C-alpha positions in Angstrom: 98.7 126.4 146.5 100.0 129.4 148.7 100.7 128.8 152.5 98.8 131.2 154.6 100.5 134.0 156.8 100.9 132.7 160.3 101.1 128.9 159.4 103.7 126.3 159.4 103.9 122.9 157.3 103.5 119.7 159.1 103.6 116.0 158.3 101.3 113.6 159.8 102.7 110.1 159.8 99.9 107.5 160.4 100.8 104.2 162.1 99.6 100.7 160.7 97.3 101.6 158.0 96.5 100.0 154.7 98.4 97.0 155.5 96.8 93.7 154.8 93.4 95.1 154.3 93.1 96.2 158.1 92.6 99.9 159.2 91.7 101.1 155.3 92.2 104.9 155.2 91.7 106.0 151.6 94.3 109.0 151.0 91.3 111.1 149.4 89.4 110.7 152.6 92.5 111.3 154.9 93.0 114.7 152.7 88.9 115.5 153.6 89.4 114.9 157.5 92.4 117.0 157.5 90.8 119.8 155.3 87.6 119.4 157.9 90.1 120.1 160.7 90.7 123.4 158.9 94.2 122.7 157.6 95.2 123.7 154.4 97.8 122.9 151.5 96.9 119.3 152.4 98.8 116.5 150.4 99.1 112.9 150.9 102.4 110.8 149.8 101.9 107.1 149.1 99.0 105.0 150.5 100.9 104.2 153.8 99.9 107.1 155.7 101.7 110.3 155.1 100.3 113.5 155.0 101.5 117.2 154.7 99.5 120.1 155.7 99.7 123.8 156.7 98.3 124.8 160.2 98.1 127.7 162.4 101.3 127.3 164.4 100.2 124.7 167.3 102.0 122.1 169.3 102.4 119.0 167.2 101.3 116.7 170.0 97.9 118.5 170.1 97.7 118.6 166.4 98.1 114.7 166.3 95.5 114.4 169.0 93.0 116.2 166.9 93.8 114.1 163.8 93.7 111.0 165.9 90.1 111.8 167.2 88.9 112.9 163.7 90.3 109.8 162.0 88.3 107.5 164.6 85.2 109.4 164.2 85.2 109.4 160.5 86.5 105.7 160.1 85.4 103.9 163.3 88.8 103.0 164.6 91.7 104.3 166.4 94.9 105.0 164.4 98.0 106.3 166.4 99.4 109.7 164.6 102.5 111.2 165.1 102.7 114.9 163.6 106.1 116.7 163.0 106.9 120.2 161.7 109.2 120.7 158.8 111.6 122.1 160.9 112.0 118.7 162.7 111.9 116.7 159.7 115.0 118.6 158.1 116.8 118.6 161.3 116.2 114.7 161.3 117.6 114.6 157.7 120.5 117.0 158.6 121.7 114.9 161.8 121.6 111.3 160.1 124.8 109.7 161.4 124.7 107.4 158.4 125.7 108.4 154.5 122.0 108.6 153.5 123.2 110.0 149.9 125.2 106.8 149.3 122.6 104.4 150.5 119.3 103.0 148.8 116.3 104.2 150.5 115.2 100.6 151.7 118.6 100.5 153.5 117.9 103.3 155.9 114.8 104.2 158.1 113.9 106.5 160.6 111.5 105.6 163.4 109.8 108.7 164.4 108.7 108.8 168.3 106.1 110.5 169.9 108.7 111.4 172.9 112.3 111.0 173.3 112.9 107.5 174.4 115.5 106.9 177.3 118.7 105.4 176.1 118.5 102.9 178.6 115.7 101.3 176.7 118.2 100.2 174.1 120.7 98.9 176.5 119.9 95.4 176.3 120.6 95.2 172.7 124.0 94.0 171.8 125.2 95.9 168.8 127.7 93.4 167.8 125.0 90.8 167.4 123.1 92.7 164.6 126.0 93.8 162.6 126.3 95.0 159.8 123.0 96.4 160.8 123.2 99.5 163.2 121.1 101.8 164.9 121.8 105.4 166.4 119.2 107.7 168.6 118.4 111.2 167.6 116.1 113.8 168.9 112.6 111.7 168.8 113.9 109.4 165.9 115.9 106.2 165.8 117.9 105.7 162.4 118.4 102.3 161.3 120.7 100.9 158.6 119.5 97.6 157.5 121.5 96.7 154.4 119.1 94.0 153.3 116.0 96.1 154.1 113.6 96.4 156.8 111.6 93.1 156.0 114.9 91.1 156.4 116.2 93.2 159.7 116.9 91.1 162.8 117.5 94.5 164.4 114.6 96.1 163.3 112.8 93.0 164.8 114.4 93.6 168.4 114.2 97.5 168.3 110.1 96.9 168.0 109.9 94.5 171.2 107.4 96.0 173.7 110.1 96.6 176.3 111.8 98.9 174.0 108.8 100.8 172.5 106.1 100.4 175.3 104.5 103.7 176.1 105.6 105.5 173.2 103.9 105.8 169.8 106.2 105.3 167.0 106.4 104.6 163.3 109.1 104.2 160.6 109.7 105.6 157.1 112.2 104.6 154.7 114.5 107.2 153.8 112.9 107.8 150.4 110.0 108.9 152.2 111.6 110.8 155.0 113.4 113.0 152.0 110.2 113.4 150.3 108.6 114.3 153.4 111.3 117.0 153.9 110.8 118.4 150.5 107.0 118.6 151.0 107.1 120.4 154.3 109.5 123.1 152.9 108.2 126.5 153.8 
């Protein structure tokens, strides 16, 4: 499908859907919701709430609010959505402080934030207590190196505490998904 003139590619990252039978959002219906909002070139990736679409250049936060309202109207429950444009996704991939090409996708994760968190939110985490796991903050993203994977990560657990993420929408993707979303949002 050809991208329309005057549009940009975006990725929608839905938080906490299709996990343990809760907040079921079939990808075909998600594509329909996005198309119903007037977006084009709609694709989904995996069943975990990743969608790519083109839209007239808009504020990603406004696109996220529109999508959240449309999902709630269609499915009857609220889902936090983050929308990022392809340029931001590429910048996230390019700025990765870890050797992504040398790691398995399950070892490297990116947590996307709705706004830039203050660095002092992370000050209470003693980095040495979590080695060899590490994290670095970027532009509205946190990079997490977890050599044993996210499911076994003590650092991921600490980073998810309310004191760290309170008031900011956040959702995490493994590096394989980040790389695929970068590919799908190329103009």
